[in-house]
C-alpha positions as CSV (number, residue, x, y, z in Angstrom):
1,X,0.6,-2.6,-52.3
2,X,-2.2,-0.5,-50.9
3,X,-3.5,-3.5,-48.9
4,X,0.0,-4.2,-47.5
5,X,0.4,-0.5,-46.5
6,X,-2.9,-0.7,-44.7
7,X,-1.9,-3.8,-42.8
8,X,1.5,-2.3,-41.8
9,X,-0.3,0.9,-40.6
10,X,-2.7,-1.2,-38.6
11,X,0.0,-3.3,-37.1
12,X,2.1,-0.3,-36.1
13,X,-1.0,1.3,-34.6
14,X,-1.7,-1.8,-32.5
15,X,2.0,-1.9,-31.5
16,X,2.0,1.7,-30.3
17,X,-1.2,1.2,-28.4
18,X,0.2,-1.9,-26.6
19,X,3.4,-0.1,-25.7
20,X,1.4,3.0,-24.5
21,X,-0.9,0.8,-22.3
22,X,2.1,-1.0,-20.8
23,X,3.8,2.3,-19.9
24,X,0.5,3.5,-18.4
25,X,0.2,0.4,-16.3
26,X,3.8,0.7,-15.1
27,X,3.2,4.3,-14.1
28,X,0.1,3.3,-12.2
29,X,2.1,0.6,-10.5
30,X,4.8,2.9,-9.1
31,X,2.5,5.9,-8.5
32,X,2.5,6.9,-4.9
33,X,5.5,4.8,-4.1
34,X,9.2,5.6,-3.5
35,X,9.9,4.5,-7.0
36,X,8.6,7.8,-8.3
37,X,11.5,9.7,-6.7
38,X,13.9,7.0,-8.0
39,X,12.6,7.3,-11.5
40,X,13.2,11.1,-11.4
41,X,16.8,10.4,-10.3
42,X,17.2,8.1,-13.3
43,X,15.9,10.7,-15.6
44,X,18.4,13.2,-14.3
45,X,21.2,10.8,-15.0
46,X,19.9,10.2,-18.6
47,X,19.6,13.9,-19.3
48,X,23.1,14.5,-17.9
49,X,24.5,11.7,-20.1
50,X,22.8,13.2,-23.2
51,X,24.1,16.7,-22.4
52,X,27.7,15.5,-21.8
53,X,27.6,13.7,-25.1
54,X,26.2,16.7,-27.0
55,X,28.8,19.2,-25.5
56,X,31.6,16.6,-25.6
57,X,32.3,16.6,-21.9
58,X,34.5,13.5,-22.0
59,X,35.1,13.0,-18.3
60,X,31.4,13.5,-17.4
61,X,30.3,11.4,-20.3
62,X,32.7,8.6,-19.1
63,X,31.2,8.8,-15.6
64,X,27.7,8.6,-16.9
65,X,28.6,5.7,-19.1
66,X,30.0,3.8,-16.1
67,X,26.7,4.5,-14.3
68,X,24.8,2.9,-17.1
69,X,27.1,-0.1,-17.1
70,X,26.1,-1.0,-13.5
71,X,22.7,0.6,-13.8
72,X,20.8,-2.6,-14.5
73,X,22.0,-4.3,-11.3
74,X,21.4,-1.1,-9.3
75,X,17.8,-0.8,-10.6
76,X,17.1,-4.4,-9.6
77,X,18.4,-3.7,-6.1
78,X,16.7,-0.3,-5.6
79,X,13.4,-1.3,-7.1
80,X,13.2,-4.7,-5.4
81,X,10.0,-4.0,-3.5
82,X,8.3,-2.6,-6.7
83,X,9.5,-5.5,-8.8
84,X,8.3,-8.0,-6.3
85,X,5.0,-6.4,-6.2
86,X,4.7,-6.4,-10.0
87,X,5.7,-10.1,-10.2
88,X,3.1,-10.9,-7.5
89,X,0.4,-9.1,-9.5
90,X,1.4,-10.9,-12.7
91,X,1.2,-14.2,-10.8
92,X,-2.3,-13.4,-9.8
93,X,-3.3,-12.1,-13.2
94,X,-3.9,-8.6,-11.8
95,X,-1.4,-6.5,-13.7
96,X,-3.9,-5.7,-16.4
97,X,-6.9,-5.6,-14.1
98,X,-8.3,-2.9,-11.9
99,X,-6.1,-2.0,-8.9
100,X,-8.7,-3.1,-6.4
101,X,-11.5,-5.8,-6.7
102,X,-15.1,-4.6,-6.2
103,X,-16.5,-8.2,-6.2
104,X,-17.1,-8.1,-2.5
105,X,-18.1,-4.5,-2.0
106,X,-20.5,-5.3,0.9
107,X,-18.0,-7.3,2.8
108,X,-15.4,-4.5,2.5
109,X,-17.9,-1.9,3.8
110,X,-18.9,-4.2,6.7
111,X,-15.3,-4.7,7.6
112,X,-14.6,-1.0,7.5
113,X,-17.6,-0.4,9.8
114,X,-16.5,-3.1,12.3
115,X,-12.9,-1.9,12.3
116,X,-14.1,1.7,12.8
117,X,-16.2,0.7,15.9
118,X,-13.3,-1.2,17.4
119,X,-10.8,1.6,16.8
120,X,-13.1,4.2,18.3
121,X,-13.6,2.1,21.4
122,X,-9.9,1.4,21.8
123,X,-8.8,5.0,21.1
124,X,-11.1,6.4,23.9
125,X,-9.5,4.0,26.3
126,X,-6.0,4.2,25.0
127,X,-5.7,0.6,24.1
128,X,-2.8,0.2,21.6
129,X,-3.7,-1.6,18.3
130,X,-2.2,-2.5,15.0
131,X,-4.5,-3.7,12.2
132,X,-3.4,-4.5,8.7
133,X,-5.9,-4.9,5.8
134,X,-4.5,-7.0,2.9
135,X,-5.1,-5.6,-0.7
136,X,-3.4,-7.0,-3.8
137,X,0.0,-7.9,-2.3
138,X,-0.3,-11.2,-0.4
139,X,0.7,-11.1,3.3
140,X,0.9,-14.8,3.9
141,X,4.6,-14.5,5.0
142,X,3.5,-12.2,7.9
143,X,0.3,-14.2,8.6
144,X,2.5,-17.3,9.3
145,X,4.4,-15.4,12.1
146,X,1.2,-15.0,14.1
147,X,-1.6,-17.2,15.6
148,X,-4.2,-18.3,13.0
149,X,-7.8,-17.2,13.7
150,X,-9.7,-17.3,10.4
151,X,-12.8,-15.7,11.9
152,X,-15.2,-13.1,10.7
153,X,-14.3,-9.5,11.5
154,X,-16.3,-8.1,14.4
155,X,-15.6,-5.1,16.6
156,X,-15.9,-7.3,19.7
157,X,-13.3,-9.8,18.4
158,X,-10.8,-7.0,17.5
159,X,-11.3,-5.3,20.9
160,X,-10.7,-8.6,22.8
161,X,-7.6,-9.3,20.9
162,X,-5.9,-6.0,21.8
163,X,-7.0,-5.9,25.5
164,X,-3.7,-5.5,27.4
165,X,-2.1,-8.6,29.0
166,X,-4.0,-11.0,26.9
167,X,-2.1,-13.7,24.9
168,X,-2.7,-12.1,21.4
169,X,-2.5,-8.4,22.2
170,X,1.2,-8.0,21.3
171,X,1.6,-7.8,17.6
172,X,-0.6,-7.0,14.6
173,X,-3.9,-8.4,13.3
174,X,-4.1,-9.1,9.6
175,X,-7.4,-8.9,7.8
176,X,-8.4,-10.2,4.3
177,X,-11.7,-8.5,3.3
178,X,-14.0,-9.3,6.3
179,X,-11.9,-12.2,7.7
180,X,-9.4,-12.0,10.6
181,X,-6.6,-14.2,9.3
182,X,-4.2,-14.1,12.3
183,X,-3.2,-12.1,15.4
184,X,0.1,-11.5,17.2
185,X,1.8,-11.1,13.8
186,X,5.3,-9.6,13.4
187,X,5.7,-6.8,10.9
188,X,8.9,-5.3,9.4
189,X,10.1,-2.1,11.0
190,X,10.7,0.9,8.7
191,X,14.3,2.1,8.5
192,X,13.3,5.5,7.1
193,X,15.4,8.1,9.0
194,X,12.9,10.9,8.4
195,X,10.2,9.3,10.6
196,X,9.4,11.4,13.6
197,X,11.2,10.4,16.8
198,X,8.0,10.6,18.7
199,X,6.6,7.6,16.9
200,X,7.2,4.3,18.6
201,X,7.6,0.7,17.4
202,X,4.0,0.2,16.6
203,X,4.0,3.2,14.1
204,X,7.3,2.1,12.6
205,X,6.0,-1.4,12.0
206,X,2.9,0.1,10.3
207,X,5.1,2.3,8.0
208,X,7.4,-0.6,7.3
209,X,4.5,-2.8,6.3
210,X,3.2,-0.1,3.9
211,X,6.7,0.1,2.4
212,X,6.9,-3.6,1.4
213,X,3.2,-4.1,0.5
214,X,0.1,-2.1,-0.7
215,X,-1.8,-3.0,2.5
216,X,-3.6,-0.5,4.7
217,X,-2.6,-0.4,8.3
218,X,-4.5,1.3,11.1
219,X,-2.7,2.2,14.4
220,X,-4.1,3.2,17.7
221,X,-1.5,4.9,20.0
222,X,-1.3,3.5,23.5
223,X,0.2,6.7,24.8
224,X,-2.2,9.3,23.3
225,X,-5.1,7.3,21.9
226,X,-4.6,9.0,18.5
227,X,-5.6,7.0,15.4
228,X,-3.3,6.9,12.3
229,X,-3.3,5.1,8.9
230,X,-0.4,4.2,6.7
231,X,-0.3,3.4,2.9
232,X,2.6,3.4,0.4
233,X,5.2,4.4,3.1
234,X,3.2,7.4,4.3
235,X,1.4,8.0,7.5
236,X,-1.7,10.1,8.2
237,X,-2.1,10.9,11.9
238,X,-4.8,12.2,14.3
239,X,-7.8,10.9,12.4
240,X,-11.3,11.4,13.5
241,X,-13.9,8.6,13.2
242,X,-15.3,10.0,10.0
243,X,-11.9,10.6,8.4
244,X,-10.8,7.1,9.2
245,X,-13.9,5.6,7.5
246,X,-13.4,7.8,4.5
247,X,-9.7,7.0,4.1
248,X,-10.3,3.2,4.5
249,X,-13.1,3.2,2.0
250,X,-11.2,5.3,-0.5
251,X,-8.3,2.8,-0.4
252,X,-10.1,-0.4,-0.1
253,X,-13.3,0.3,-2.1
254,X,-12.7,3.1,-4.7
255,X,-16.3,2.9,-6.0
256,X,-17.9,3.4,-2.6
257,X,-19.1,6.8,-1.6
258,X,-16.9,7.4,1.3
259,X,-18.8,10.4,2.8
260,X,-22.1,8.7,2.4
261,X,-21.0,5.5,4.1
262,X,-19.2,7.4,6.9
263,X,-22.3,9.4,7.5
264,X,-24.5,6.3,7.7
265,X,-22.0,4.7,10.1
266,X,-22.0,7.8,12.4
267,X,-25.8,8.0,12.2
268,X,-26.1,4.3,13.1
269,X,-23.7,4.7,16.1
270,X,-25.7,7.6,17.5
271,X,-29.0,5.8,17.1
272,X,-28.0,2.3,17.8
């Protein structure tokens, strides 16, 4: 009997640890996305249902019960981007791995440096640009809308792509690590009504891409020359060279020392 009790306790402990780990990974999956606000709304509905049952508010309890009846379908519709992202990660075997791969740390840092040089050059001359860096969520659907390049990332290549009145300047460039996959790609426009009216199509496309994927998008404004970056449906504007390098590294290479890398890049530009 003592042995069986020990086995049962061990089994229950492993069961609890697995459930805890799954919940943790799900929280990490939706952290920083719109799903956080949606989950809060669901929690409010659940608390309201419990209170209506406890205080015997029959009408309110009936309404909340109806909400639960159609809740499964509503959750599938509302959480479609997050569910798609989770299934993509399961398909790649990345749901239980680290959020970002560090196998190619050097190539990521080199890509950040080349993109930084190109963005700095274009910002000073007010050359509009839209650059998407792929992370865990595959972007092949959007790559296929553009012109295939499959070349190594260099600042010169990026600058030449976005020079006005050239065949590839209109659209987005999509990068995978230190490779330019395609140019002149079409991105989905965000339908978020809270986006500032002063932002144009290029910025709306960048935000839209960050809403449907975990990619990092860099924008150079053609009107002002300001540099912005979008991730998880949010945009950070008016970035300096150093801040852009820090933010790209913090999102693409978490283990890299952003400040140190940005400082070396700045030093290299001044002495190059």
